[in-house]
C-alpha positions in Angstrom: -116.5 16.2 13.0 -114.5 19.4 13.5 -115.5 21.6 16.4 -115.1 25.4 16.7 -114.1 26.8 20.1 -116.3 29.5 21.5 -114.8 33.0 21.1 -116.0 36.0 23.0 -117.6 38.6 20.7 -117.8 36.1 17.8 -119.6 32.9 18.9 -123.4 33.2 18.8 -125.3 31.4 21.5 -128.9 30.3 21.8 -130.8 29.9 25.0 -134.0 27.9 25.6 -135.7 28.2 29.0 -135.3 31.5 31.0 -136.7 30.3 34.4 -135.3 30.6 37.9 -131.8 29.5 36.8 -131.8 29.8 33.1 -132.3 33.6 33.2 -129.1 34.1 35.2 -127.0 31.6 33.3 -127.9 33.3 30.0 -127.4 36.8 31.4 -123.9 35.9 32.6 -123.0 34.7 29.1 -124.3 37.9 27.6 -122.4 40.0 30.1 -119.2 38.2 29.0 -119.8 39.2 25.4 -121.7 36.4 23.8 -124.5 37.5 21.5 -127.7 35.5 22.4 -130.9 34.5 20.8 -133.5 33.3 23.3 -136.7 31.3 23.4 -139.1 30.7 26.3 -142.5 29.0 26.4 -144.0 32.3 27.7 -142.6 35.5 26.2 -144.3 37.8 28.8 -142.2 36.7 31.7 -140.1 39.4 33.5 -137.0 37.3 33.0 -137.5 37.3 29.3 -137.7 41.1 29.3 -134.6 41.4 31.4 -132.6 39.4 28.8 -134.1 41.3 25.8 -133.2 44.5 27.6 -129.6 43.1 28.0 -129.4 42.7 24.2 -130.7 39.2 23.5 -132.8 38.6 20.4 -136.1 36.7 20.5 -137.0 33.6 18.4 -140.4 32.1 18.1 -139.3 28.4 18.3 -136.2 26.4 19.4 -135.6 25.7 15.7 -135.2 29.4 15.0 -132.9 29.7 18.0 -130.6 27.1 16.5 -130.8 28.7 13.0 -129.3 31.9 14.6 -126.7 30.2 16.8 -123.4 28.3 17.0 -124.1 26.8 20.4 -127.6 26.2 21.7 -128.2 25.8 25.5 -131.4 24.6 27.1 -132.6 24.3 30.7 -136.2 23.3 30.9 -138.4 21.3 33.2 -139.0 17.7 32.4 -137.6 15.0 30.0 -140.7 15.5 27.8 -139.7 19.2 27.5 -136.2 18.3 26.6 -137.4 16.0 23.9 -139.7 18.7 22.5 -137.1 21.5 22.4 -134.4 19.4 20.9 -136.0 16.6 18.8 -139.4 17.8 17.7 -140.1 19.3 14.2 -139.7 22.8 15.7 -136.8 21.7 17.9 -133.2 22.9 18.0 -131.8 19.9 16.1 -134.1 20.6 13.2 -132.6 24.1 12.9 -129.0 23.1 13.4 -126.4 23.1 10.7 -123.4 20.8 10.7 -121.0 21.9 13.5 -123.6 23.3 15.7 -123.3 22.3 19.4 -126.4 21.4 21.4 -126.1 21.6 25.2 -128.8 20.3 27.5 -128.4 21.7 31.0 -131.7 20.3 32.3 -131.6 17.4 34.8 -133.0 14.7 32.6 -132.7 11.0 31.7 -129.3 9.6 30.7 -130.9 7.5 28.0 -132.4 10.6 26.5 -129.0 12.4 26.6 -127.6 9.5 24.6 -130.5 9.6 22.1 -129.9 13.3 21.5 -126.2 12.6 21.1 -126.8 9.9 18.5 -129.4 11.9 16.6 -127.2 15.0 16.5 -124.2 13.0 15.4 -126.1 11.6 12.5 -126.7 15.1 11.3 -123.1 16.3 11.8 -124.1 18.2 15.0 -122.4 17.9 18.4 -124.2 17.3 21.7 -123.5 17.6 25.4 -125.5 16.8 28.5 -124.5 19.3 31.2 -126.8 19.4 34.2 -126.0 21.8 37.0 -126.1 22.0 40.8 -126.2 25.1 42.9 -129.8 26.2 42.7 -130.9 29.8 42.2 -128.0 31.2 44.4 -125.4 29.4 42.3 -127.0 30.5 39.1 -127.2 34.1 40.2 -123.6 34.1 41.5 -122.1 32.2 38.5 -120.8 29.5 40.9 -122.7 26.5 39.6 -121.2 23.0 39.4 -121.5 21.8 35.8 -121.4 18.0 35.2 -120.8 17.2 31.6 -121.2 14.1 29.4 -120.1 14.0 25.7 -116.9 14.3 23.7 -114.0 16.0 25.3 -113.1 18.2 22.3 -116.7 19.6 22.4 -116.5 20.2 26.1 -113.3 22.1 25.6 -115.0 24.1 22.8 -117.9 25.2 25.0 -115.6 25.9 28.1 -115.5 29.7 27.7 -119.3 29.8 28.0 -119.5 27.3 30.8 -116.9 29.5 32.7 -119.3 32.4 32.5 -121.9 30.3 34.5 -120.0 28.1 36.9 -116.9 27.5 38.9 -116.7 23.7 39.0 -116.8 22.4 35.4 -116.0 18.7 35.0 -116.1 16.4 32.1 -117.6 13.2 33.5 -117.3 10.9 30.4 -119.3 9.8 27.4 -122.8 11.0 26.6 -125.2 10.5 29.5 -122.4 10.7 32.1 -123.4 14.2 33.1 -126.9 13.1 33.8 -125.7 10.0 35.8 -123.4 12.3 37.9 -126.4 14.6 38.6 -128.3 11.6 39.8 -125.5 11.0 42.3 -125.9 14.6 43.4 -129.7 14.3 43.8 -129.5 11.1 45.8 -127.0 12.9 48.2 -129.4 15.8 48.5 -132.6 13.8 49.0 -131.8 12.2 52.4 -130.0 15.3 53.5 -133.1 17.4 53.0 -135.2 15.0 55.1 -132.6 15.2 57.9 -132.4 19.0 57.6 -136.2 19.5 58.0 -136.5 16.8 60.7 -133.7 18.3 62.7 -135.1 21.9 62.7 -138.6 20.6 63.4 -137.2 18.7 66.4 -135.5 21.9 67.6 -138.7 23.8 67.3 -140.8 21.2 69.2 -138.1 21.1 71.9 -138.6 24.8 72.5 -135.2 25.8 71.4 -134.2 29.1 69.8 -133.5 27.9 66.3 -131.3 30.9 65.4 -128.8 29.9 68.2 -129.2 26.2 67.4 -128.3 27.0 63.8 -125.1 28.9 64.9 -123.9 25.8 66.8 -124.7 23.0 64.3 -123.9 24.7 61.0 -120.1 24.8 61.8 -119.5 21.2 62.8 -119.8 17.8 61.3 -123.6 18.4 60.8 -122.9 21.3 58.5 -123.9 21.0 54.8 -124.6 23.3 51.8 -128.3 22.6 52.2 -128.1 23.8 55.9 -126.1 26.8 54.9 -128.4 27.9 52.0 -131.8 26.6 52.9 -131.6 26.6 56.7 -132.0 30.4 57.0 -135.0 30.2 54.5 -136.7 27.6 56.7 -136.1 29.6 59.8 -137.7 32.6 58.0 -140.5 30.3 56.7 -139.6 31.3 53.2 -140.6 28.5 51.0 -140.3 30.2 47.6 -138.4 28.2 45.1 -134.7 28.1 44.5 -135.5 24.7 43.1 -139.0 23.5 42.6 -140.5 20.5 44.5 -142.0 19.1 41.4 -138.6 19.1 39.6 -136.9 17.4 42.5 -139.6 14.7 42.5 -138.8 14.3 38.8 -135.1 14.0 39.5 -135.6 11.4 42.3 -137.9 9.4 40.0 -135.2 9.3 37.4 -132.7 8.2 40.0 -135.0 5.5 41.3 -135.6 4.2 37.8 -131.9 4.1 36.9 -131.2 2.4 40.3 -133.8 -0.2 39.4 -132.1 -0.9 36.1 -128.8 -1.4 37.9 -130.3 -3.6 40.6 -129.5 -1.2 43.4 -131.5 -0.8 46.6 -131.9 2.9 47.5 -134.2 3.0 50.5 -133.2 6.5 51.6 -134.0 7.9 48.2 -137.3 6.0 48.1 -138.4 7.5 51.4 -137.4 11.0 50.4 -139.4 10.5 47.1 -142.5 9.5 49.0 -142.3 12.4 51.4 -141.9 14.9 48.6 -144.9 13.2 46.8 -146.9 13.9 50.0 -145.8 17.5 49.9 -146.8 17.8 46.3 -150.2 16.3 47.2 -150.7 19.0 49.7 -150.4 21.6 47.0 -146.8 22.6 47.3 -145.3 21.4 44.0 -144.2 24.8 42.9 -142.6 25.7 46.2 -138.9 25.2 47.0 -137.4 21.9 48.3 -137.1 23.4 51.8 -141.0 23.3 51.9 -140.6 19.6 52.9 -140.8 21.0 56.4 -144.5 21.6 55.8 -145.2 18.0 55.0 -143.4 16.9 58.2 -145.3 19.4 60.2 -148.5 18.0 58.8 -147.6 14.5 59.6 -146.7 15.5 63.2 -149.8 17.5 63.7 -148.0 20.8 64.1 -149.9 23.9 63.1 -147.9 27.2 62.7 
């Protein structure tokens, strides 16, 4: 199958999912000169209005998005949502003509990425799995890390749009490889988040000034991106989402299932998963991942 490289001012993109990250990613592509057609489950969201005001066109279904687009991007919540927006009767594949490129930027299942790839190929359509890391800050600043699975010539064709959204854009291999790479990313984050929240809770209980503690520990070997970005939010007790707890639980669940298939023991990941499930049970599923502090405070009997 031939593939047409994205061209500024000519290539039409579609965007499905305009949430915390998707809104910014699509907006950056529009600002670079790509005409966009968008779909979101709820049309009355402020982020939808922002994109429409920026010149995007509205479509009533993912199928209609694909009918109006050369490249269709999606970043939604869960694998069931991915399946719906790509493979249902009103999904993007149903509206795709031969040569269309479908790009799933949701963190989802590697097996589903390969299924979409195979179904698309049978119709003469290209497909990439391209999950991202960097959260709301990375999306807003167009500094995301984009991990891509699929055919290299298709990756190269989409590169001008990827470059509008991120700074680290790496082809990881065949279909599903982007999702597997994102699982590596999420496993790394999972135990780090537990350590971050435990450490700051320890400092609080010890009676330390956490602002000065942060200045000391953030520049040495204990420093991390999570500490840099989420540490200040924890200190301010700002638990609003850059990345939802419920989505992180989904990601860890996928990583645990894939680990099981490979016969891997991942006790750190399993512990983090259980702690986040406890946080969700306390009613914080729609808060940011830094809200893990609240679950640890509850376990320790600390009321603030």
